C-alpha positions as CSV (number, residue, x, y, z in Angstrom):
1,M,-15.8,2.3,21.9
2,P,-15.6,3.8,18.4
3,S,-16.6,1.3,15.7
4,G,-13.2,1.0,14.1
5,F,-11.5,0.0,17.4
6,Q,-14.3,-2.4,18.2
7,Q,-13.8,-4.2,14.9
8,I,-10.1,-4.6,15.5
9,Q,-10.8,-6.2,18.9
10,E,-13.5,-8.5,17.4
11,E,-11.3,-9.6,14.5
12,E,-8.3,-10.3,16.8
13,E,-10.6,-12.5,18.9
14,E,-11.6,-14.3,15.7
15,E,-8.0,-14.9,14.8
16,E,-7.2,-16.2,18.3
17,A,-10.1,-18.6,18.0
18,G,-8.8,-19.9,14.7
19,T,-11.4,-18.4,12.4
20,P,-10.0,-18.7,8.9
21,R,-9.9,-15.4,7.0
22,G,-8.5,-16.6,3.7
23,G,-6.4,-14.8,1.1
24,A,-3.1,-15.7,-0.5
25,V,-0.9,-14.0,-3.1
26,T,-0.6,-16.2,-6.2
27,P,1.9,-15.5,-9.0
28,T,-0.9,-14.2,-11.3
29,L,-2.3,-11.9,-8.5
30,A,1.3,-10.6,-7.9
31,L,1.8,-10.0,-11.7
32,A,-1.6,-8.3,-12.0
33,V,-1.0,-5.9,-9.1
34,F,2.5,-5.1,-10.3
35,A,1.3,-4.4,-13.8
36,A,-1.5,-2.2,-12.6
37,T,0.7,-0.2,-10.2
38,L,3.2,0.6,-13.0
39,G,0.5,3.2,-13.8
40,S,0.9,4.5,-10.2
41,F,4.6,4.7,-10.7
42,Q,4.2,6.8,-13.9
43,F,1.7,9.1,-12.0
44,G,4.3,9.7,-9.3
45,Y,7.2,10.1,-11.7
46,N,5.4,12.8,-13.6
47,I,4.5,14.6,-10.4
48,G,8.2,14.8,-9.4
49,V,10.0,15.0,-12.7
50,I,9.2,18.7,-13.5
51,N,10.6,20.2,-10.3
52,A,14.3,19.3,-10.3
53,P,15.3,20.6,-13.7
54,Q,13.4,23.9,-13.4
55,K,16.4,26.2,-14.0
56,V,17.6,24.1,-17.0
57,L,14.2,24.1,-18.6
58,E,13.7,27.8,-18.0
59,G,17.0,28.4,-19.9
60,E,15.7,26.1,-22.7
61,Y,12.4,28.1,-22.9
62,N,14.4,31.3,-23.1
63,A,16.6,30.0,-25.9
64,T,13.7,28.5,-27.9
65,W,11.7,31.7,-27.6
66,T,14.7,33.7,-28.8
67,R,15.3,31.5,-31.8
68,R,11.6,31.5,-32.7
69,W,10.8,35.2,-32.3
70,G,14.2,36.8,-32.7
71,S,14.3,38.5,-29.3
72,V,14.9,37.6,-25.7
73,P,11.6,37.0,-23.8
74,P,10.7,39.1,-20.7
75,P,11.3,37.2,-17.4
76,A,7.6,37.3,-16.8
77,T,6.9,35.4,-20.0
78,V,9.4,32.6,-19.1
79,S,7.8,32.4,-15.6
80,A,4.3,32.2,-17.0
81,L,5.4,29.4,-19.4
82,W,7.0,27.5,-16.5
83,A,4.0,27.9,-14.3
84,L,1.8,26.6,-17.1
85,S,4.1,23.6,-17.6
86,V,3.6,22.7,-13.9
87,A,-0.1,23.5,-13.6
88,I,-1.3,21.9,-16.9
89,F,-0.6,18.5,-15.4
90,S,-3.4,18.9,-12.9
91,V,-5.7,20.4,-15.6
92,G,-5.2,17.2,-17.6
93,G,-5.9,15.1,-14.6
94,M,-9.2,16.9,-13.8
95,A,-10.3,16.8,-17.5
96,A,-9.9,13.0,-17.6
97,A,-11.0,12.0,-14.1
98,L,-14.7,12.0,-14.9
99,A,-14.1,9.5,-17.7
100,V,-12.9,6.9,-15.2
101,G,-16.4,5.4,-14.7
102,E,-17.4,5.3,-18.3
103,M,-14.1,3.7,-19.4
104,A,-14.2,1.1,-16.6
105,D,-17.7,0.1,-17.5
106,R,-17.3,0.0,-21.3
107,L,-13.8,-1.4,-21.6
108,G,-13.5,-3.3,-18.3
109,R,-11.0,-2.5,-15.6
110,K,-8.0,-4.0,-17.3
111,G,-9.1,-2.9,-20.8
112,A,-9.4,0.7,-19.5
113,L,-5.9,0.6,-18.0
114,L,-4.6,-0.6,-21.4
115,A,-6.4,2.0,-23.4
116,S,-5.3,4.8,-21.1
117,N,-1.7,3.8,-21.3
118,G,-1.7,5.1,-24.8
119,L,-1.9,8.6,-23.4
120,A,1.3,7.8,-21.3
121,V,3.1,6.8,-24.5
122,V,2.0,9.9,-26.4
123,G,2.8,12.3,-23.5
124,G,6.2,10.7,-22.8
125,A,7.1,10.9,-26.5
126,L,6.1,14.6,-26.7
127,M,8.2,15.6,-23.7
128,G,11.1,13.3,-24.6
129,G,11.2,14.7,-28.1
130,A,10.7,18.4,-27.1
131,K,14.2,19.3,-28.5
132,L,12.9,18.5,-32.0
133,G,10.3,21.3,-32.0
134,P,9.4,24.4,-29.9
135,S,10.3,22.9,-26.6
136,Y,7.9,24.8,-24.3
137,I,4.9,24.0,-26.6
138,L,5.7,20.3,-26.8
139,I,6.4,20.0,-23.0
140,I,3.2,21.8,-22.1
141,I,1.1,19.6,-24.5
142,G,2.9,16.5,-23.2
143,R,2.3,17.5,-19.6
144,F,-1.4,17.9,-20.3
145,V,-1.6,14.5,-22.0
146,I,0.4,12.7,-19.3
147,G,-1.8,14.5,-16.7
148,A,-4.9,13.1,-18.4
149,Y,-3.3,9.6,-18.2
150,S,-2.6,10.1,-14.5
151,G,-6.1,11.3,-13.9
152,L,-7.4,8.0,-15.3
153,A,-4.8,5.9,-13.5
154,S,-5.7,7.5,-10.2
155,G,-9.2,6.0,-10.4
156,L,-8.6,2.8,-12.5
157,V,-5.6,1.4,-10.6
158,P,-7.3,1.3,-7.1
159,M,-10.5,0.0,-8.7
160,Y,-8.8,-2.9,-10.5
161,V,-6.5,-3.9,-7.6
162,G,-9.4,-3.6,-5.1
163,E,-11.6,-5.9,-7.2
164,I,-9.0,-8.6,-7.8
165,A,-7.6,-8.7,-4.3
166,P,-8.8,-11.2,-1.6
167,T,-10.7,-9.5,1.2
168,R,-8.0,-10.1,3.7
169,L,-5.3,-8.5,1.5
170,R,-7.4,-5.8,-0.1
171,G,-6.0,-3.0,2.2
172,A,-2.3,-4.1,1.9
173,L,-2.6,-4.5,-1.9
174,G,-4.6,-1.3,-2.2
175,T,-1.8,0.6,-0.5
176,L,0.6,-0.4,-3.2
177,H,-1.0,2.2,-5.5
178,Q,0.4,4.9,-3.2
179,L,3.7,3.1,-2.9
180,G,4.0,3.2,-6.6
181,I,3.3,6.9,-6.6
182,V,6.0,7.7,-4.0
183,L,8.5,5.4,-5.7
184,G,7.9,7.3,-8.9
185,I,8.4,10.7,-7.1
186,L,11.7,9.4,-5.5
187,G,12.9,8.1,-8.9
188,A,12.2,11.5,-10.5
189,Q,14.0,13.3,-7.7
190,V,17.1,11.1,-8.0
191,L,17.2,11.2,-11.8
192,G,16.7,14.9,-11.8
193,L,19.9,15.6,-9.9
194,G,22.5,17.6,-11.9
195,A,24.9,14.7,-11.5
196,V,22.4,12.4,-13.3
197,L,19.9,13.6,-15.9
198,G,19.1,17.1,-14.7
199,T,21.5,18.7,-17.1
200,E,21.2,20.8,-20.2
201,G,21.9,17.9,-22.5
202,A,20.1,15.1,-20.7
203,W,16.8,16.7,-19.7
204,P,14.9,15.2,-22.7
205,A,15.9,11.7,-21.4
206,L,14.7,12.7,-18.0
207,L,11.2,13.8,-19.2
208,G,10.9,10.9,-21.6
209,A,11.9,8.2,-19.1
210,G,8.2,7.6,-18.3
211,L,8.0,5.7,-21.6
212,L,9.8,2.7,-20.0
213,P,7.2,1.8,-17.3
214,A,4.5,2.6,-20.0
215,A,6.0,0.1,-22.4
216,L,6.4,-2.5,-19.6
217,Q,2.8,-2.1,-18.6
218,L,1.7,-2.6,-22.2
219,L,3.6,-5.8,-22.3
220,L,2.4,-7.2,-18.9
221,L,-1.3,-6.2,-18.7
222,P,-2.4,-8.5,-21.6
223,L,-1.1,-11.4,-19.5
224,C,-3.3,-10.5,-16.5
225,P,-7.0,-11.5,-16.0
226,E,-9.9,-9.1,-16.2
227,S,-11.6,-8.3,-12.8
228,P,-13.8,-11.4,-12.1
229,R,-16.3,-9.1,-10.3
230,Y,-16.6,-7.0,-13.5
231,L,-17.1,-10.1,-15.7
232,L,-19.6,-11.7,-13.3
233,A,-21.6,-8.5,-13.0
234,G,-21.8,-8.5,-16.8
235,G,-23.0,-12.1,-17.0
236,Q,-19.7,-13.6,-18.2
237,R,-19.6,-16.4,-15.7
238,A,-17.2,-18.7,-17.6
239,R,-14.6,-15.9,-18.1
240,A,-15.0,-14.8,-14.5
241,R,-14.4,-18.4,-13.3
242,R,-11.2,-18.7,-15.5
243,G,-9.9,-15.4,-14.2
244,L,-10.6,-16.2,-10.6
245,A,-8.9,-19.6,-10.9
246,R,-5.7,-17.8,-12.0
247,L,-6.0,-15.2,-9.2
248,V,-6.8,-17.5,-6.2
249,G,-5.7,-20.9,-7.4
250,A,-7.8,-23.8,-8.7
251,E,-8.5,-25.2,-5.2
252,S,-10.2,-22.0,-4.1
253,V,-12.1,-21.0,-7.3
254,E,-15.4,-22.6,-6.4
255,A,-15.6,-21.0,-3.0
256,G,-14.5,-17.7,-4.5
257,L,-17.1,-17.8,-7.2
258,E,-19.9,-18.6,-4.8
259,E,-18.8,-15.6,-2.7
260,L,-18.9,-13.3,-5.7
261,E,-22.3,-14.6,-6.8
262,A,-23.7,-14.1,-3.3
263,E,-22.2,-10.6,-3.2
264,L,-23.5,-9.6,-6.6
265,Q,-26.9,-11.4,-6.6
266,G,-27.0,-11.3,-10.4
267,P,-25.8,-8.7,-12.9
268,A,-25.1,-5.3,-11.4
269,Q,-27.0,-2.3,-12.8
270,R,-24.6,0.5,-13.6
271,V,-25.2,3.7,-11.5
272,G,-24.3,6.9,-13.4
273,L,-22.9,10.1,-11.9
274,L,-26.2,11.9,-11.6
275,Q,-28.0,8.9,-10.1
276,L,-25.1,8.4,-7.7
277,C,-25.4,12.0,-6.5
278,R,-29.3,12.0,-6.3
279,T,-29.8,8.7,-4.5
280,P,-30.2,9.2,-0.8
281,C,-28.5,5.9,0.3
282,Y,-25.3,6.8,-1.5
283,R,-24.9,10.2,0.1
284,Q,-23.1,9.0,3.3
285,P,-20.5,6.8,1.6
286,L,-20.0,9.4,-1.2
287,L,-19.5,12.2,1.4
288,V,-16.9,10.0,3.2
289,T,-15.2,9.2,-0.1
290,L,-14.9,12.8,-1.2
291,V,-13.9,14.2,2.2
292,L,-11.1,11.7,2.5
293,Q,-9.8,12.8,-0.9
294,L,-10.0,16.5,0.1
295,A,-8.2,15.7,3.4
296,Q,-5.3,14.2,1.4
297,Q,-4.8,17.2,-0.7
298,L,-5.8,20.1,1.7
299,S,-3.4,18.6,4.3
300,G,-0.6,20.7,2.8
301,I,1.4,17.7,1.6
302,N,1.8,19.1,-1.9
303,A,3.0,22.4,-0.5
304,I,5.8,20.3,1.2
305,F,6.5,18.3,-2.0
306,Y,6.5,21.3,-4.4
307,Y,8.3,23.8,-2.2
308,S,10.4,21.6,0.2
309,T,13.7,22.9,-1.3
310,A,12.6,26.5,-0.7
311,I,11.5,25.6,2.8
312,F,14.9,24.1,3.6
313,E,16.7,27.1,2.0
314,E,14.7,29.4,4.2
315,A,15.6,27.3,7.2
316,G,19.3,27.7,6.3
317,L,20.2,24.1,5.3
318,A,23.4,23.9,3.2
319,Q,22.2,21.2,0.8
320,P,18.4,21.6,0.4
321,A,18.2,19.4,-2.8
322,Y,19.6,16.4,-0.9
323,A,17.2,17.1,2.0
324,T,14.4,17.1,-0.5
325,I,15.5,13.6,-1.6
326,G,15.5,12.6,2.0
327,T,11.8,13.4,2.2
328,G,11.4,11.1,-0.8
329,V,13.1,8.3,1.1
330,I,10.9,8.8,4.1
331,N,7.9,8.9,1.7
332,V,8.7,5.4,0.5
333,A,9.6,3.9,3.9
334,A,6.4,5.2,5.5
335,T,4.2,3.9,2.7
336,A,5.9,0.5,3.0
337,L,5.1,0.6,6.7
338,S,1.4,1.4,5.9
339,V,1.3,-1.8,3.7
340,V,2.2,-3.8,6.8
341,L,-0.1,-1.9,9.2
342,V,-3.2,-1.4,7.2
343,E,-4.6,-4.9,7.7
344,R,-3.6,-5.0,11.3
345,A,-4.5,-1.6,12.7
346,G,-7.3,-0.8,10.2
347,R,-8.0,2.1,7.8
348,R,-9.8,4.4,10.2
349,V,-7.1,4.2,12.9
350,L,-4.3,4.9,10.5
351,E,-6.2,7.8,8.9
352,L,-6.7,9.4,12.4
353,V,-3.1,8.8,13.5
354,G,-1.8,10.3,10.2
355,L,-4.0,13.4,10.3
356,L,-3.3,14.2,14.0
357,G,0.4,13.6,13.5
358,M,0.5,15.9,10.5
359,M,-1.3,18.6,12.5
360,G,1.4,18.4,15.2
361,C,4.1,18.6,12.6
362,A,2.6,21.6,10.9
363,L,2.5,23.4,14.2
364,T,6.1,22.5,14.9
365,L,7.2,23.5,11.4
366,T,5.7,26.9,11.9
367,L,7.6,27.3,15.2
368,A,10.9,26.1,13.6
369,L,10.6,28.6,10.7
370,N,10.1,31.5,13.1
371,L,13.1,30.7,15.4
372,Q,15.9,33.2,15.1
373,S,18.6,30.5,15.2
374,G,18.8,26.7,15.4
375,G,15.6,26.2,13.4
376,A,17.1,24.2,10.5
377,P,17.3,20.8,12.3
378,L,13.7,21.2,13.7
379,S,12.4,22.2,10.2
380,L,14.0,19.2,8.6
381,A,12.6,16.9,11.4
382,S,9.2,18.4,11.1
383,V,9.0,18.0,7.3
384,L,10.3,14.4,7.4
385,A,7.7,13.5,10.2
386,F,5.0,15.3,8.3
387,V,5.7,13.2,5.2
388,G,5.9,10.1,7.3
389,F,2.5,10.6,9.0
390,F,1.0,11.4,5.6
391,E,2.1,8.1,4.0
392,V,1.0,6.0,7.0
393,G,-2.6,7.1,6.6
394,P,-4.0,10.0,4.6
395,G,-1.8,9.2,1.5
396,P,-2.8,5.6,0.6
397,I,-6.1,5.1,2.4
398,P,-8.4,7.4,0.5
399,W,-7.6,5.7,-2.8
400,F,-9.0,2.3,-1.8
401,V,-11.5,3.0,1.0
402,G,-13.8,4.7,-1.6
403,A,-13.8,1.5,-3.6
404,E,-14.6,-0.5,-0.5
405,L,-17.6,1.7,0.5
406,F,-19.5,1.0,-2.8
407,G,-20.8,-2.1,-4.5
408,Q,-20.2,-3.1,-8.1
409,G,-22.9,-0.8,-9.7
410,P,-21.9,2.6,-8.3
411,R,-18.2,1.9,-7.7
412,P,-16.9,3.3,-11.1
413,S,-18.9,6.5,-10.8
414,A,-17.9,7.0,-7.2
415,M,-14.2,6.5,-8.1
416,A,-14.6,9.0,-10.9
417,L,-15.9,11.7,-8.5
418,A,-13.2,10.8,-6.0
419,A,-10.5,11.3,-8.6
420,L,-12.0,14.6,-9.7
421,A,-12.1,15.9,-6.1
422,N,-8.5,14.9,-5.6
423,W,-7.3,16.5,-8.7
424,A,-9.3,19.7,-8.2
425,A,-8.0,20.1,-4.6
426,N,-4.4,19.4,-5.9
427,F,-4.8,22.1,-8.5
428,L,-6.2,24.5,-5.9
429,V,-3.3,24.0,-3.5
430,A,-0.7,24.3,-6.3
431,M,-2.1,27.6,-7.5
432,A,-3.0,29.1,-4.1
433,F,0.0,28.2,-2.0
434,P,2.5,30.8,-3.4
435,A,0.1,33.6,-2.8
436,L,-0.8,32.3,0.6
437,Q,2.9,32.0,1.5
438,R,3.5,35.6,0.4
439,A,0.6,36.8,2.5
440,L,1.1,34.6,5.6
441,G,4.8,33.7,5.4
442,S,5.7,30.7,7.6
443,F,2.3,31.0,9.3
444,V,0.7,29.4,6.2
445,F,1.2,26.0,7.8
446,L,-1.2,27.1,10.7
447,L,-3.9,27.1,8.0
448,F,-3.1,23.5,7.0
449,A,-3.0,22.6,10.7
450,G,-6.6,23.9,11.0
451,F,-7.7,21.9,8.0
452,L,-6.1,18.8,9.5
453,G,-7.9,19.2,12.8
454,V,-11.3,19.5,11.0
455,F,-10.6,16.4,8.9
456,A,-9.5,14.4,11.9
457,L,-12.7,15.3,13.7
458,F,-14.7,14.2,10.6
459,T,-12.8,10.9,10.4
460,F,-13.5,10.2,14.1
461,L,-17.3,11.0,13.7
462,R,-18.2,9.7,10.3
463,V,-15.6,7.4,8.7
464,P,-16.4,3.6,9.2
465,E,-13.8,0.9,9.4
466,T,-13.8,-1.2,6.2
467,R,-11.0,-3.7,7.2
468,G,-12.0,-7.3,6.5
469,R,-15.5,-6.4,5.2
470,P,-16.7,-8.0,2.0
471,F,-18.2,-5.9,-0.7
472,T,-22.0,-5.7,-0.2
473,P,-24.6,-7.8,-1.9
474,G,-26.5,-6.0,-4.6
475,G,-24.2,-3.1,-5.2
476,G,-25.4,-0.8,-2.5
477,P,-23.3,1.1,0.1
478,A,-20.9,-1.3,1.7
479,L,-21.2,-0.3,5.4
480,P,-23.5,1.2,8.0
481,P,-22.4,4.5,9.4
482,P,-19.9,4.3,12.3
483,R,-21.9,6.7,14.6
484,P,-25.5,6.8,15.8
485,P,-28.2,7.5,13.1
486,R,-28.8,11.0,14.4
487,L,-25.7,12.2,12.5
488,L,-27.2,11.1,9.3
489,Q,-30.5,11.6,7.5
490,P,-33.6,10.2,9.3
491,P,-34.2,6.5,8.6
492,E,-37.5,7.3,6.8
493,K,-35.4,9.2,4.2
494,A,-33.0,6.4,3.6
495,C,-33.5,3.8,0.9
496,T,-32.7,0.1,0.8
497,E,-30.0,-1.5,-1.3
498,L,-32.7,-3.0,-3.5
499,Q,-34.2,0.5,-4.1
500,C,-30.7,1.8,-4.9
501,L,-30.6,-0.8,-7.7
502,A,-34.0,0.1,-8.9
503,G,-33.2,3.8,-9.0
504,G,-32.9,5.0,-5.4
505,E,-36.5,6.1,-4.7
506,E,-37.1,7.2,-1.2
507,T,-39.3,5.1,1.1
């Protein structure tokens, strides 16, 4: 029996026997998770906000260029400015992703979230005030800045939430990062309608609306405790104890503190990016972490999000914009379902179900787009199911499984590399999909189906189940591999957790 399924059976037997598993949501824990995931909401909002008002903003770019240079710009110039406005968001995310580990170690998890939120304020102000200057310049700069903020949030939010969450609730609370993202996307889709803010006069309010969650996060985060794991790893036991008492309740603080101390076994030595990549015992969990992030982006989900309206138009739907909002609703509903299922079914099972379900939907969508008649309902159903399967597994799970696979020392660097891989793959899909679509037509989704099959096989063979597992003592890799050792490096080339702390020399 694969290890993930075996662990489900064992833990269900423990529950039936009355084995306590602990974990409760206190008011402070709820506040801290909500405040952190406001960053996820901003991330999602700025993914979705630029798509709905495309025609309005292209008209604004045209008018601004004409006023500035005294002549009407060529259509290719407006198209290039628009493409840059969309793509620069991912460039900002990639530029900032590698700073996640350094900021998390130097400023703390909460402190890094607070500091990075300044970028959200600056980016939102630039875009919201774009009417006051050359609109396309301010929007492009603002998109880069808000992309940098989103790159930091994509690593910092799962790290902070994962470290403050009780073991039993870590998966469910970790999934809220993705729920925040999809709520942000849906909010942007609704506000971007022509009947709301997607108009010639209201688009600055649409682009600047991200300032509201940024301001709320700046108000709430100072009321939340720093990660007790981070504080204890830094030798600040008294502060860690106070924070833990607020997060788990006074009656559970001593047991929680003992568990953390047993896990950490003293101050955790920071593991830098180069050391993380060079140390043999980190290679397996790092490979799993990076491949899960690549699976999320190379699945084709962003092709669906960015071009769903065009897909629905090609299929012949009368109201493609409202069908696109329908994908946003399914997005939110499926992510909420994942919150419920992730601690029951496990991470590995949901990842497999999601990848295989998406592969089937990609094949069905290809068929629907090539039908001579009657393809519109099947196209809509395929897209909605594709999004639903994504949010059940491959959407939320990679963000927090990476944090679960590493101990305190290497976790910030691992999350930085995970965020970089995610943003780089995101950028690659955004840039390559239009050319691929022109070359392959509707058969482009067969390419994504192939990727999904490969990633599903990798998940079955190499991804361990992390449900209910505590973080490891000493800061080494959190889990053994799920398959026999022959799939990994030979045992004599592996290193112990103690050697990982000492620098990762091979035995």
